[in-house]
Structures are given as structure tokens and as C-alpha cells.
PyMOL commands that place a pseudoatom at each C-alpha (Angstrom):
pseudoatom trace, name=CA, resn=MET, resi=1, chain=A, elem=C, hetatm=0, pos=[0.016, -0.119, 0.057]
pseudoatom trace, name=CA, resn=ASN, resi=2, chain=A, elem=C, hetatm=0, pos=[1.387, 3.374, -1.013]
pseudoatom trace, name=CA, resn=PHE, resi=3, chain=A, elem=C, hetatm=0, pos=[1.780, 6.003, 1.600]
pseudoatom trace, name=CA, resn=ASP, resi=4, chain=A, elem=C, hetatm=0, pos=[-0.516, 8.915, 0.965]
pseudoatom trace, name=CA, resn=ARG, resi=5, chain=A, elem=C, hetatm=0, pos=[1.729, 11.907, 1.810]
pseudoatom trace, name=CA, resn=LYS, resi=6, chain=A, elem=C, hetatm=0, pos=[-0.860, 14.528, 1.059]
pseudoatom trace, name=CA, resn=LYS, resi=7, chain=A, elem=C, hetatm=0, pos=[-3.498, 12.904, 3.341]
pseudoatom trace, name=CA, resn=HIS, resi=8, chain=A, elem=C, hetatm=0, pos=[-0.976, 12.757, 6.210]
pseudoatom trace, name=CA, resn=TRP, resi=9, chain=A, elem=C, hetatm=0, pos=[-0.141, 16.446, 6.100]
pseudoatom trace, name=CA, resn=GLU, resi=10, chain=A, elem=C, hetatm=0, pos=[-3.784, 17.494, 5.548]
pseudoatom trace, name=CA, resn=THR, resi=11, chain=A, elem=C, hetatm=0, pos=[-4.599, 15.524, 8.712]
pseudoatom trace, name=CA, resn=VAL, resi=12, chain=A, elem=C, hetatm=0, pos=[-1.788, 17.131, 10.729]
pseudoatom trace, name=CA, resn=TYR, resi=13, chain=A, elem=C, hetatm=0, pos=[-2.847, 20.725, 9.806]
pseudoatom trace, name=CA, resn=ASN, resi=14, chain=A, elem=C, hetatm=0, pos=[-6.462, 19.940, 10.357]
pseudoatom trace, name=CA, resn=THR, resi=15, chain=A, elem=C, hetatm=0, pos=[-5.920, 18.518, 13.885]
pseudoatom trace, name=CA, resn=LYS, resi=16, chain=A, elem=C, hetatm=0, pos=[-2.992, 20.408, 15.281]
pseudoatom trace, name=CA, resn=SER, resi=17, chain=A, elem=C, hetatm=0, pos=[-2.360, 24.112, 16.102]
pseudoatom trace, name=CA, resn=PRO, resi=18, chain=A, elem=C, hetatm=0, pos=[1.087, 25.688, 15.813]
pseudoatom trace, name=CA, resn=ASN, resi=19, chain=A, elem=C, hetatm=0, pos=[2.020, 25.026, 19.347]
pseudoatom trace, name=CA, resn=GLU, resi=20, chain=A, elem=C, hetatm=0, pos=[1.267, 21.348, 18.892]
pseudoatom trace, name=CA, resn=VAL, resi=21, chain=A, elem=C, hetatm=0, pos=[3.813, 20.737, 16.068]
pseudoatom trace, name=CA, resn=SER, resi=22, chain=A, elem=C, hetatm=0, pos=[7.536, 20.529, 16.610]
pseudoatom trace, name=CA, resn=TRP, resi=23, chain=A, elem=C, hetatm=0, pos=[8.696, 22.691, 13.641]
pseudoatom trace, name=CA, resn=THR, resi=24, chain=A, elem=C, hetatm=0, pos=[6.863, 26.056, 14.702]
pseudoatom trace, name=CA, resn=GLN, resi=25, chain=A, elem=C, hetatm=0, pos=[9.274, 28.980, 15.032]
pseudoatom trace, name=CA, resn=GLU, resi=26, chain=A, elem=C, hetatm=0, pos=[8.205, 32.416, 16.208]
pseudoatom trace, name=CA, resn=ILE, resi=27, chain=A, elem=C, hetatm=0, pos=[11.026, 34.129, 14.368]
pseudoatom trace, name=CA, resn=PRO, resi=28, chain=A, elem=C, hetatm=0, pos=[12.926, 32.128, 11.732]
pseudoatom trace, name=CA, resn=GLN, resi=29, chain=A, elem=C, hetatm=0, pos=[16.034, 34.142, 12.508]
pseudoatom trace, name=CA, resn=THR, resi=30, chain=A, elem=C, hetatm=0, pos=[18.738, 31.980, 10.831]
pseudoatom trace, name=CA, resn=SER, resi=31, chain=A, elem=C, hetatm=0, pos=[16.915, 31.872, 7.534]
pseudoatom trace, name=CA, resn=LEU, resi=32, chain=A, elem=C, hetatm=0, pos=[16.345, 35.599, 7.738]
pseudoatom trace, name=CA, resn=ASP, resi=33, chain=A, elem=C, hetatm=0, pos=[20.042, 36.263, 8.497]
pseudoatom trace, name=CA, resn=PHE, resi=34, chain=A, elem=C, hetatm=0, pos=[21.038, 34.082, 5.404]
pseudoatom trace, name=CA, resn=ILE, resi=35, chain=A, elem=C, hetatm=0, pos=[18.534, 35.841, 3.207]
pseudoatom trace, name=CA, resn=GLN, resi=36, chain=A, elem=C, hetatm=0, pos=[19.738, 39.337, 4.343]
pseudoatom trace, name=CA, resn=SER, resi=37, chain=A, elem=C, hetatm=0, pos=[23.361, 38.284, 3.543]
pseudoatom trace, name=CA, resn=PHE, resi=38, chain=A, elem=C, hetatm=0, pos=[22.468, 37.661, -0.014]
pseudoatom trace, name=CA, resn=ALA, resi=39, chain=A, elem=C, hetatm=0, pos=[21.583, 41.445, -0.527]
pseudoatom trace, name=CA, resn=LEU, resi=40, chain=A, elem=C, hetatm=0, pos=[18.649, 40.503, -2.728]
pseudoatom trace, name=CA, resn=ASP, resi=41, chain=A, elem=C, hetatm=0, pos=[16.626, 43.063, -4.633]
pseudoatom trace, name=CA, resn=LYS, resi=42, chain=A, elem=C, hetatm=0, pos=[13.118, 43.633, -3.222]
pseudoatom trace, name=CA, resn=ASN, resi=43, chain=A, elem=C, hetatm=0, pos=[11.717, 42.355, -6.565]
pseudoatom trace, name=CA, resn=ALA, resi=44, chain=A, elem=C, hetatm=0, pos=[13.764, 38.999, -6.381]
pseudoatom trace, name=CA, resn=SER, resi=45, chain=A, elem=C, hetatm=0, pos=[11.563, 35.922, -6.869]
pseudoatom trace, name=CA, resn=ILE, resi=46, chain=A, elem=C, hetatm=0, pos=[11.537, 33.834, -3.662]
pseudoatom trace, name=CA, resn=ILE, resi=47, chain=A, elem=C, hetatm=0, pos=[10.000, 30.545, -3.001]
pseudoatom trace, name=CA, resn=ASP, resi=48, chain=A, elem=C, hetatm=0, pos=[9.583, 28.743, 0.428]
pseudoatom trace, name=CA, resn=ILE, resi=49, chain=A, elem=C, hetatm=0, pos=[9.165, 25.181, -0.013]
pseudoatom trace, name=CA, resn=GLY, resi=50, chain=A, elem=C, hetatm=0, pos=[6.913, 23.249, 2.445]
pseudoatom trace, name=CA, resn=GLY, resi=51, chain=A, elem=C, hetatm=0, pos=[6.293, 26.676, 3.942]
pseudoatom trace, name=CA, resn=GLY, resi=52, chain=A, elem=C, hetatm=0, pos=[2.938, 25.633, 5.399]
pseudoatom trace, name=CA, resn=ASP, resi=53, chain=A, elem=C, hetatm=0, pos=[1.951, 28.143, 7.991]
pseudoatom trace, name=CA, resn=SER, resi=54, chain=A, elem=C, hetatm=0, pos=[5.408, 29.166, 8.680]
pseudoatom trace, name=CA, resn=LYS, resi=55, chain=A, elem=C, hetatm=0, pos=[6.110, 32.791, 9.521]
pseudoatom trace, name=CA, resn=LEU, resi=56, chain=A, elem=C, hetatm=0, pos=[8.948, 33.335, 7.171]
pseudoatom trace, name=CA, resn=VAL, resi=57, chain=A, elem=C, hetatm=0, pos=[6.623, 34.874, 4.621]
pseudoatom trace, name=CA, resn=ASP, resi=58, chain=A, elem=C, hetatm=0, pos=[5.436, 37.393, 7.258]
pseudoatom trace, name=CA, resn=TYR, resi=59, chain=A, elem=C, hetatm=0, pos=[8.938, 38.600, 7.873]
pseudoatom trace, name=CA, resn=LEU, resi=60, chain=A, elem=C, hetatm=0, pos=[9.797, 38.742, 4.084]
pseudoatom trace, name=CA, resn=LEU, resi=61, chain=A, elem=C, hetatm=0, pos=[6.673, 40.845, 3.357]
pseudoatom trace, name=CA, resn=ASP, resi=62, chain=A, elem=C, hetatm=0, pos=[7.601, 43.143, 6.371]
pseudoatom trace, name=CA, resn=LYS, resi=63, chain=A, elem=C, hetatm=0, pos=[11.179, 43.437, 4.831]
pseudoatom trace, name=CA, resn=GLY, resi=64, chain=A, elem=C, hetatm=0, pos=[9.474, 44.684, 1.491]
pseudoatom trace, name=CA, resn=PHE, resi=65, chain=A, elem=C, hetatm=0, pos=[9.983, 41.705, -0.663]
pseudoatom trace, name=CA, resn=LYS, resi=66, chain=A, elem=C, hetatm=0, pos=[7.325, 41.776, -3.496]
pseudoatom trace, name=CA, resn=ASN, resi=67, chain=A, elem=C, hetatm=0, pos=[7.721, 38.549, -5.283]
pseudoatom trace, name=CA, resn=ILE, resi=68, chain=A, elem=C, hetatm=0, pos=[7.086, 35.625, -2.769]
pseudoatom trace, name=CA, resn=THR, resi=69, chain=A, elem=C, hetatm=0, pos=[5.696, 32.146, -3.426]
pseudoatom trace, name=CA, resn=VAL, resi=70, chain=A, elem=C, hetatm=0, pos=[4.810, 29.637, -0.763]
pseudoatom trace, name=CA, resn=LEU, resi=71, chain=A, elem=C, hetatm=0, pos=[4.403, 25.916, -1.686]
pseudoatom trace, name=CA, resn=ASP, resi=72, chain=A, elem=C, hetatm=0, pos=[2.912, 23.262, 0.580]
pseudoatom trace, name=CA, resn=ILE, resi=73, chain=A, elem=C, hetatm=0, pos=[1.402, 19.887, 0.050]
pseudoatom trace, name=CA, resn=SER, resi=74, chain=A, elem=C, hetatm=0, pos=[-1.373, 20.835, 2.546]
pseudoatom trace, name=CA, resn=GLU, resi=75, chain=A, elem=C, hetatm=0, pos=[-4.095, 23.128, 1.425]
pseudoatom trace, name=CA, resn=LYS, resi=76, chain=A, elem=C, hetatm=0, pos=[-5.147, 23.533, 5.017]
pseudoatom trace, name=CA, resn=ALA, resi=77, chain=A, elem=C, hetatm=0, pos=[-1.650, 24.753, 5.994]
pseudoatom trace, name=CA, resn=LEU, resi=78, chain=A, elem=C, hetatm=0, pos=[-1.753, 27.455, 3.369]
pseudoatom trace, name=CA, resn=GLU, resi=79, chain=A, elem=C, hetatm=0, pos=[-5.346, 28.360, 4.340]
pseudoatom trace, name=CA, resn=LYS, resi=80, chain=A, elem=C, hetatm=0, pos=[-4.026, 28.959, 7.989]
pseudoatom trace, name=CA, resn=ALA, resi=81, chain=A, elem=C, hetatm=0, pos=[-1.218, 31.230, 6.588]
pseudoatom trace, name=CA, resn=LYS, resi=82, chain=A, elem=C, hetatm=0, pos=[-3.655, 33.314, 4.485]
pseudoatom trace, name=CA, resn=ILE, resi=83, chain=A, elem=C, hetatm=0, pos=[-5.969, 33.870, 7.506]
pseudoatom trace, name=CA, resn=ARG, resi=84, chain=A, elem=C, hetatm=0, pos=[-2.977, 34.942, 9.614]
pseudoatom trace, name=CA, resn=LEU, resi=85, chain=A, elem=C, hetatm=0, pos=[-1.737, 37.308, 6.945]
pseudoatom trace, name=CA, resn=GLY, resi=86, chain=A, elem=C, hetatm=0, pos=[-5.150, 38.798, 6.152]
pseudoatom trace, name=CA, resn=GLU, resi=87, chain=A, elem=C, hetatm=0, pos=[-4.975, 41.381, 3.386]
pseudoatom trace, name=CA, resn=ASN, resi=88, chain=A, elem=C, hetatm=0, pos=[-1.249, 40.692, 3.010]
pseudoatom trace, name=CA, resn=ALA, resi=89, chain=A, elem=C, hetatm=0, pos=[-1.948, 37.160, 1.818]
pseudoatom trace, name=CA, resn=LYS, resi=90, chain=A, elem=C, hetatm=0, pos=[-3.029, 38.862, -1.609]
pseudoatom trace, name=CA, resn=ASN, resi=91, chain=A, elem=C, hetatm=0, pos=[0.626, 39.759, -2.066]
pseudoatom trace, name=CA, resn=VAL, resi=92, chain=A, elem=C, hetatm=0, pos=[1.753, 36.169, -2.098]
pseudoatom trace, name=CA, resn=THR, resi=93, chain=A, elem=C, hetatm=0, pos=[1.531, 33.358, -4.631]
pseudoatom trace, name=CA, resn=TRP, resi=94, chain=A, elem=C, hetatm=0, pos=[0.284, 30.223, -2.924]
pseudoatom trace, name=CA, resn=ILE, resi=95, chain=A, elem=C, hetatm=0, pos=[0.790, 26.789, -4.529]
pseudoatom trace, name=CA, resn=VAL, resi=96, chain=A, elem=C, hetatm=0, pos=[-0.700, 23.510, -3.252]
pseudoatom trace, name=CA, resn=SER, resi=97, chain=A, elem=C, hetatm=0, pos=[1.587, 20.686, -4.435]
pseudoatom trace, name=CA, resn=ASP, resi=98, chain=A, elem=C, hetatm=0, pos=[3.808, 17.916, -3.366]
pseudoatom trace, name=CA, resn=ILE, resi=99, chain=A, elem=C, hetatm=0, pos=[7.227, 19.099, -4.080]
pseudoatom trace, name=CA, resn=LEU, resi=100, chain=A, elem=C, hetatm=0, pos=[7.956, 16.057, -6.355]
pseudoatom trace, name=CA, resn=ASP, resi=101, chain=A, elem=C, hetatm=0, pos=[4.974, 17.032, -8.519]
pseudoatom trace, name=CA, resn=PHE, resi=102, chain=A, elem=C, hetatm=0, pos=[5.853, 20.641, -8.729]
pseudoatom trace, name=CA, resn=GLU, resi=103, chain=A, elem=C, hetatm=0, pos=[6.409, 22.017, -12.241]
pseudoatom trace, name=CA, resn=PRO, resi=104, chain=A, elem=C, hetatm=0, pos=[7.837, 25.490, -11.929]
pseudoatom trace, name=CA, resn=THR, resi=105, chain=A, elem=C, hetatm=0, pos=[6.756, 28.104, -14.495]
pseudoatom trace, name=CA, resn=LYS, resi=106, chain=A, elem=C, hetatm=0, pos=[9.194, 30.766, -13.547]
pseudoatom trace, name=CA, resn=ILE, resi=107, chain=A, elem=C, hetatm=0, pos=[12.895, 31.008, -12.317]
pseudoatom trace, name=CA, resn=TYR, resi=108, chain=A, elem=C, hetatm=0, pos=[13.505, 31.769, -8.633]
pseudoatom trace, name=CA, resn=ASN, resi=109, chain=A, elem=C, hetatm=0, pos=[16.365, 33.871, -7.281]
pseudoatom trace, name=CA, resn=LEU, resi=110, chain=A, elem=C, hetatm=0, pos=[16.069, 32.232, -3.916]
pseudoatom trace, name=CA, resn=TRP, resi=111, chain=A, elem=C, hetatm=0, pos=[14.774, 28.654, -2.847]
pseudoatom trace, name=CA, resn=HIS, resi=112, chain=A, elem=C, hetatm=0, pos=[14.219, 28.103, 0.819]
pseudoatom trace, name=CA, resn=ASP, resi=113, chain=A, elem=C, hetatm=0, pos=[13.365, 24.648, 2.175]
pseudoatom trace, name=CA, resn=ARG, resi=114, chain=A, elem=C, hetatm=0, pos=[13.097, 24.003, 5.956]
pseudoatom trace, name=CA, resn=ALA, resi=115, chain=A, elem=C, hetatm=0, pos=[10.416, 21.487, 5.627]
pseudoatom trace, name=CA, resn=ALA, resi=116, chain=A, elem=C, hetatm=0, pos=[10.338, 19.116, 2.771]
pseudoatom trace, name=CA, resn=PHE, resi=117, chain=A, elem=C, hetatm=0, pos=[13.752, 17.741, 1.563]
pseudoatom trace, name=CA, resn=HIS, resi=118, chain=A, elem=C, hetatm=0, pos=[14.579, 15.753, 4.654]
pseudoatom trace, name=CA, resn=PHE, resi=119, chain=A, elem=C, hetatm=0, pos=[11.415, 13.629, 4.237]
pseudoatom trace, name=CA, resn=LEU, resi=120, chain=A, elem=C, hetatm=0, pos=[12.672, 12.240, 0.844]
pseudoatom trace, name=CA, resn=LYS, resi=121, chain=A, elem=C, hetatm=0, pos=[14.062, 8.932, 1.554]
pseudoatom trace, name=CA, resn=THR, resi=122, chain=A, elem=C, hetatm=0, pos=[14.879, 7.143, -1.873]
pseudoatom trace, name=CA, resn=GLU, resi=123, chain=A, elem=C, hetatm=0, pos=[17.431, 8.069, -4.401]
pseudoatom trace, name=CA, resn=ASP, resi=124, chain=A, elem=C, hetatm=0, pos=[14.734, 8.639, -6.964]
pseudoatom trace, name=CA, resn=GLU, resi=125, chain=A, elem=C, hetatm=0, pos=[12.955, 11.134, -4.881]
pseudoatom trace, name=CA, resn=ILE, resi=126, chain=A, elem=C, hetatm=0, pos=[16.181, 13.005, -4.029]
pseudoatom trace, name=CA, resn=ALA, resi=127, chain=A, elem=C, hetatm=0, pos=[17.118, 12.996, -7.779]
pseudoatom trace, name=CA, resn=LYS, resi=128, chain=A, elem=C, hetatm=0, pos=[13.681, 14.240, -8.679]
pseudoatom trace, name=CA, resn=TYR, resi=129, chain=A, elem=C, hetatm=0, pos=[13.916, 17.049, -6.155]
pseudoatom trace, name=CA, resn=LYS, resi=130, chain=A, elem=C, hetatm=0, pos=[17.481, 18.041, -7.377]
pseudoatom trace, name=CA, resn=ALA, resi=131, chain=A, elem=C, hetatm=0, pos=[16.179, 18.193, -11.032]
pseudoatom trace, name=CA, resn=ILE, resi=132, chain=A, elem=C, hetatm=0, pos=[13.375, 20.537, -10.069]
pseudoatom trace, name=CA, resn=VAL, resi=133, chain=A, elem=C, hetatm=0, pos=[15.777, 22.894, -8.283]
pseudoatom trace, name=CA, resn=GLU, resi=134, chain=A, elem=C, hetatm=0, pos=[18.398, 22.784, -10.898]
pseudoatom trace, name=CA, resn=LYS, resi=135, chain=A, elem=C, hetatm=0, pos=[16.046, 23.910, -13.625]
pseudoatom trace, name=CA, resn=SER, resi=136, chain=A, elem=C, hetatm=0, pos=[14.182, 26.543, -11.650]
pseudoatom trace, name=CA, resn=VAL, resi=137, chain=A, elem=C, hetatm=0, pos=[16.835, 28.404, -9.573]
pseudoatom trace, name=CA, resn=ASP, resi=138, chain=A, elem=C, hetatm=0, pos=[19.192, 31.076, -10.733]
pseudoatom trace, name=CA, resn=GLY, resi=139, chain=A, elem=C, hetatm=0, pos=[20.681, 32.589, -7.617]
pseudoatom trace, name=CA, resn=PHE, resi=140, chain=A, elem=C, hetatm=0, pos=[20.676, 31.177, -3.987]
pseudoatom trace, name=CA, resn=LEU, resi=141, chain=A, elem=C, hetatm=0, pos=[19.496, 28.097, -2.315]
pseudoatom trace, name=CA, resn=ILE, resi=142, chain=A, elem=C, hetatm=0, pos=[18.849, 27.732, 1.472]
pseudoatom trace, name=CA, resn=MET, resi=143, chain=A, elem=C, hetatm=0, pos=[18.532, 24.015, 2.586]
pseudoatom trace, name=CA, resn=VAL, resi=144, chain=A, elem=C, hetatm=0, pos=[17.641, 23.242, 6.210]
pseudoatom trace, name=CA, resn=THR, resi=145, chain=A, elem=C, hetatm=0, pos=[17.464, 19.692, 7.351]
pseudoatom trace, name=CA, resn=PHE, resi=146, chain=A, elem=C, hetatm=0, pos=[17.831, 17.545, 10.553]
pseudoatom trace, name=CA, resn=SER, resi=147, chain=A, elem=C, hetatm=0, pos=[21.467, 17.169, 11.416]
pseudoatom trace, name=CA, resn=GLU, resi=148, chain=A, elem=C, hetatm=0, pos=[23.153, 13.931, 12.309]
pseudoatom trace, name=CA, resn=ASN, resi=149, chain=A, elem=C, hetatm=0, pos=[22.391, 14.860, 15.881]
pseudoatom trace, name=CA, resn=GLY, resi=150, chain=A, elem=C, hetatm=0, pos=[18.634, 15.506, 15.178]
pseudoatom trace, name=CA, resn=PRO, resi=151, chain=A, elem=C, hetatm=0, pos=[15.671, 13.259, 15.421]
pseudoatom trace, name=CA, resn=LEU, resi=152, chain=A, elem=C, hetatm=0, pos=[15.129, 10.221, 13.291]
pseudoatom trace, name=CA, resn=LYS, resi=153, chain=A, elem=C, hetatm=0, pos=[11.415, 10.995, 12.829]
pseudoatom trace, name=CA, resn=CYS, resi=154, chain=A, elem=C, hetatm=0, pos=[9.244, 14.044, 12.488]
pseudoatom trace, name=CA, resn=SER, resi=155, chain=A, elem=C, hetatm=0, pos=[5.429, 13.911, 12.619]
pseudoatom trace, name=CA, resn=GLY, resi=156, chain=A, elem=C, hetatm=0, pos=[5.636, 10.199, 12.799]
pseudoatom trace, name=CA, resn=LEU, resi=157, chain=A, elem=C, hetatm=0, pos=[7.587, 9.898, 9.526]
pseudoatom trace, name=CA, resn=GLU, resi=158, chain=A, elem=C, hetatm=0, pos=[11.142, 8.693, 9.132]
pseudoatom trace, name=CA, resn=ILE, resi=159, chain=A, elem=C, hetatm=0, pos=[13.513, 11.482, 7.821]
pseudoatom trace, name=CA, resn=SER, resi=160, chain=A, elem=C, hetatm=0, pos=[16.902, 11.556, 6.299]
pseudoatom trace, name=CA, resn=GLN, resi=161, chain=A, elem=C, hetatm=0, pos=[19.600, 13.128, 8.503]
pseudoatom trace, name=CA, resn=TYR, resi=162, chain=A, elem=C, hetatm=0, pos=[22.412, 15.132, 6.916]
pseudoatom trace, name=CA, resn=SER, resi=163, chain=A, elem=C, hetatm=0, pos=[25.802, 16.329, 7.634]
pseudoatom trace, name=CA, resn=GLU, resi=164, chain=A, elem=C, hetatm=0, pos=[27.291, 19.534, 6.095]
pseudoatom trace, name=CA, resn=GLU, resi=165, chain=A, elem=C, hetatm=0, pos=[29.374, 17.403, 3.796]
pseudoatom trace, name=CA, resn=LYS, resi=166, chain=A, elem=C, hetatm=0, pos=[26.364, 15.172, 2.574]
pseudoatom trace, name=CA, resn=LEU, resi=167, chain=A, elem=C, hetatm=0, pos=[24.130, 18.134, 2.020]
pseudoatom trace, name=CA, resn=THR, resi=168, chain=A, elem=C, hetatm=0, pos=[27.018, 20.071, 0.009]
pseudoatom trace, name=CA, resn=SER, resi=169, chain=A, elem=C, hetatm=0, pos=[27.729, 16.999, -1.991]
pseudoatom trace, name=CA, resn=THR, resi=170, chain=A, elem=C, hetatm=0, pos=[24.106, 16.428, -2.824]
pseudoatom trace, name=CA, resn=PHE, resi=171, chain=A, elem=C, hetatm=0, pos=[23.859, 19.809, -4.532]
pseudoatom trace, name=CA, resn=LYS, resi=172, chain=A, elem=C, hetatm=0, pos=[27.434, 20.298, -5.718]
pseudoatom trace, name=CA, resn=ASN, resi=173, chain=A, elem=C, hetatm=0, pos=[26.814, 19.863, -9.403]
pseudoatom trace, name=CA, resn=TYR, resi=174, chain=A, elem=C, hetatm=0, pos=[24.936, 23.180, -9.709]
pseudoatom trace, name=CA, resn=PHE, resi=175, chain=A, elem=C, hetatm=0, pos=[25.556, 24.922, -6.396]
pseudoatom trace, name=CA, resn=GLU, resi=176, chain=A, elem=C, hetatm=0, pos=[28.452, 25.789, -4.250]
pseudoatom trace, name=CA, resn=LYS, resi=177, chain=A, elem=C, hetatm=0, pos=[28.215, 26.181, -0.459]
pseudoatom trace, name=CA, resn=ILE, resi=178, chain=A, elem=C, hetatm=0, pos=[28.438, 29.751, 1.032]
pseudoatom trace, name=CA, resn=ASP, resi=179, chain=A, elem=C, hetatm=0, pos=[27.931, 28.987, 4.730]
pseudoatom trace, name=CA, resn=SER, resi=180, chain=A, elem=C, hetatm=0, pos=[26.452, 26.532, 7.202]
pseudoatom trace, name=CA, resn=VAL, resi=181, chain=A, elem=C, hetatm=0, pos=[25.083, 26.736, 10.708]
pseudoatom trace, name=CA, resn=LEU, resi=182, chain=A, elem=C, hetatm=0, pos=[24.079, 24.020, 13.250]
pseudoatom trace, name=CA, resn=GLU, resi=183, chain=A, elem=C, hetatm=0, pos=[21.124, 25.135, 15.280]
pseudoatom trace, name=CA, resn=ASP, resi=184, chain=A, elem=C, hetatm=0, pos=[19.277, 23.759, 18.260]
pseudoatom trace, name=CA, resn=HIS, resi=185, chain=A, elem=C, hetatm=0, pos=[15.587, 24.400, 17.766]
pseudoatom trace, name=CA, resn=GLU, resi=186, chain=A, elem=C, hetatm=0, pos=[13.432, 24.336, 20.834]
pseudoatom trace, name=CA, resn=THR, resi=187, chain=A, elem=C, hetatm=0, pos=[10.096, 23.057, 20.086]
pseudoatom trace, name=CA, resn=PRO, resi=188, chain=A, elem=C, hetatm=0, pos=[6.973, 24.402, 21.443]
pseudoatom trace, name=CA, resn=PHE, resi=189, chain=A, elem=C, hetatm=0, pos=[6.680, 21.610, 23.965]
pseudoatom trace, name=CA, resn=GLY, resi=190, chain=A, elem=C, hetatm=0, pos=[10.120, 22.012, 25.355]
pseudoatom trace, name=CA, resn=THR, resi=191, chain=A, elem=C, hetatm=0, pos=[12.105, 19.493, 23.457]
pseudoatom trace, name=CA, resn=THR, resi=192, chain=A, elem=C, hetatm=0, pos=[15.190, 20.289, 21.393]
pseudoatom trace, name=CA, resn=GLN, resi=193, chain=A, elem=C, hetatm=0, pos=[15.944, 19.317, 17.784]
pseudoatom trace, name=CA, resn=ASN, resi=194, chain=A, elem=C, hetatm=0, pos=[19.289, 20.085, 15.964]
pseudoatom trace, name=CA, resn=PHE, resi=195, chain=A, elem=C, hetatm=0, pos=[18.957, 21.497, 12.471]
pseudoatom trace, name=CA, resn=LEU, resi=196, chain=A, elem=C, hetatm=0, pos=[21.572, 22.053, 9.752]
pseudoatom trace, name=CA, resn=PHE, resi=197, chain=A, elem=C, hetatm=0, pos=[21.207, 25.271, 7.741]
pseudoatom trace, name=CA, resn=CYS, resi=198, chain=A, elem=C, hetatm=0, pos=[23.317, 25.491, 4.561]
pseudoatom trace, name=CA, resn=SER, resi=199, chain=A, elem=C, hetatm=0, pos=[23.270, 28.306, 2.025]
pseudoatom trace, name=CA, resn=PHE, resi=200, chain=A, elem=C, hetatm=0, pos=[24.395, 27.914, -1.547]
pseudoatom trace, name=CA, resn=LYS, resi=201, chain=A, elem=C, hetatm=0, pos=[24.837, 29.995, -4.709]
pseudoatom trace, name=CA, resn=ILE, resi=202, chain=A, elem=C, hetatm=0, pos=[24.483, 28.789, -8.141]
pseudoatom trace, name=CA, resn=ARG, resi=203, chain=A, elem=C, hetatm=0, pos=[27.688, 27.702, -10.060]
pseudoatom trace, name=CA, resn=LYS, resi=204, chain=A, elem=C, hetatm=0, pos=[28.271, 29.772, -13.091]
pseudoatom trace, name=CA, resn=ASN, resi=205, chain=A, elem=C, hetatm=0, pos=[30.866, 27.165, -14.473]
pseudoatom trace, name=CA, resn=PHE, resi=206, chain=A, elem=C, hetatm=0, pos=[28.892, 23.914, -14.639]
for i in range(1, 206): cmd.bond("trace and resi %d" % i, "trace and resi %d" % (i + 1))
show_as sticks, trace
zoom trace
């Protein structure tokens, strides 16, 4: 029986509030610091993969970015984000899609993923993800995964842990690493998860 990824995440977002899921961040500071370091134009095209009801989009709008897309497999997650943003939600492009089914129609200057990639377990899934990134990003990449000291599961699902070396190697054909940070994330219920943040820029000589 094939696992229904969309059904799983719709159930999560229909039954749990932000303070009941481990990934909630009040301020996504490390991601924001990386984004600031890129000195992007305010019209730069930014996509947040698996953004769900993350508050990254709130802060990007506050900083004046005008071309933001949020993609999530869960329609309910995006509904929650739209309600939270109110009128500002009209200034964001919302896409309901499994990342592996995503067919980008534009080029992004920044691709941010703190949610989706580490749930991909097979070589085929990872290769498909990389192919989508490589054809749709011209600029920067922020990949955030559970580190080798992080949990083995999230939301009841097995995940893939990454070291800096493994994550860098995964994207090395098209991207070169700029920086990496290990961060202890305190969940809303008082536990700690170790995340790896890596920033990359596209190679111009591939």
C-alpha cells in the first residue's frame, strides 16, 4: 500500500495548532540572516518550499519583498497562513503541491526549504527534487534539514539526517556552499531538535 503523503499532512494541519507541532518557529532568525546576507533586490523571486503556516513569509513581506511564493502539500496549512496574513495574503503566490509534482513556470532567485527535503528517503525522490531545483533556480539556495544529531522521525515519519558534507555533496553539481550553521531548535513543547542550515549559490561554470 502506497503512503498517502498529502493525506498525512492535511490531517496534521486539520488537527493540530502551531503550538502542537515541533517545527513551529516564532522568528525564523537563521533563515532571515542568510537571506539578508544575499543582498537580494526587493523584486527578487523567492519560494519557500513546504512553507505551510510558517512565519517566514510574514517577515519577508515586512522587509519589503514583493515576489514571494509559498508551496505546501497541505491546502489547510496554506489556508491557515492566509488567514494569519489577512490582506497581505493577496501579495503572495500560494501553490498547493507535493514538491515532487511541482512544475515551476518561472525562475527563482532564492529557494528556501526548511520542511520538505529531509522527508525524501529514496534516491529517485532526491534525484527528482534536485532536478526541479536545478532547472528553476538562478541565484541562491537555503536548505535546512535535521542534522546527524537531530531526530530520526518528524510527525511520525522517518526522515533523512544530513551532515554539512553530505548536503553539500548532494547539490554540488549546480551549487557551491556559502555557509552552514548548526542550530538547536526548541519545540513549542520544550524538546530540542538539531537542525543543519546550509546556504548555496549557483555555480556559473557547470
